[in-house]
N, C-alpha and C positions, 0 to 999 in steps of 0.2 A: 531962319538960320537952313542950308540945305543939307543935304544927306551926306555923311562923309562918304568919300570916294571908295568904291568897294576893291577889297583885295581881290585880285585876279589868281594869283597863286593858288596851285592845287593845296589841297590839305595835305598836312605830313602824313606819310604814308604811316599805316596802322602795322606793326612788325612785331611777331614774338620773338624775342631777346633770350639765349641761351649762354651759359658759361660752360666750358668745357676745364678739362684739370689743365694747369697750367697758364689759364686766364685766358685762353681764346675764345672769342666771342663769335657766336653764330646767330644769325638774322634770316628770319622766315616770312615770307608775306603772306596777308590773309586774302587779297582780294587780286584779281587781274591789274587792276591801276596799280596797287600796292606792289605786285612783282614786278610790275615795269619799272616803277621807280627804284627799287631795291636793285633789279639787274642791272640797268641801264645809268642810273644817276649815281646811286651810293656805293655799289661795289666798284672798287679800284681794280686797276690792271692785273694785281697779282693775287687779290684775293680768289680764292676757290668757290666757284658757283655750282650748284647741285640741281639737276632735278628728276624725279623718279622717271623711268622711260614708260612709253606709252600708255599713260594715262595721266588723268587730272591729277594737280598736286601744286605745293606751295615751290616757288622759287627759293632755294636757301644759300646763303653767303656765308663762308666762313672768313672772317676777317684775318689780314695777313699782316700784321705791322713790317715798316720797311726796314728791311735788313733780316728778317727774320723768315723761318721756313718750318712748316708744322711736319709732324711726325705721321708717317704713316695712320698710327691710332687715330689721331687727334682726324685726321682727315677723313678716314672710316666712321667716326663717332659723328661726323658734320652730315654725311652721306645717309647714316641712320636717323637722323633728324628728317632728313628729304624723305626718307620712307615711310617715317611716322604721319608728315603732313601730307599723304595721298591717299587715295580710294582704296590702296592695297594692303592699309595699315596691319590687316588682321592675317597677313601672311606670315610664314614663318621667313621666308626672304624674299626681297625685292631688289630688281635691278635698277640701279639710279646711275645717271650720267653726272660726270665730273668734269669740269675744265676750270680754266684760270679766267677771271673777269673779263681780260682782253680779248678772249675769243667768243663773247656773248654780242651779239648785234641783232638789231630788229629790221626784220626784212619790210621794204617801202610799202606802206598803206595795211599793214598787219594789225589786226585786232588786240586789245590791250592781253597783256600776258604771253603773247609770241612773240619767242625769239628764234635765232639760228644759231649753231652753236658747232665750234670747230674744233679740232685736235681735243676731242673728248675720250675720257676714260670711262668704264663701267665698271661700278661696286657692286658685289652680292653681298648685299647688309640684310642683318634683321632689323626691322623698324624699331625705334629706341629713342626716348629720350634721354638727358644726361640726368643723373640722380640729385 
């Protein structure tokens, strides 16, 4: 008998998953490849996308169900998770970029984990995970 055909799909991304008050779900990538899959394949157009400014860190997505809108506290809590998953975790405050999933794209030929963002906001947050 011959060998089974090889599965050519990439492995499922390994993501950290957090739940915020109100049932909001936040996902964070563990590797550059996971960040790519999270930002470009898993994130929906209306989801919030976050990344710490100016240093390495996880891509973080706040999933926004159709027809719902998170309040400012929920958005800031998701930004704080992005701050936690970066090299600046020990800082009192970290600047985090946030935008909608529809504004996150991958430049042609860019290495894994590299994206371009438009229409971003900056959140100054204390790095934290939900209780």
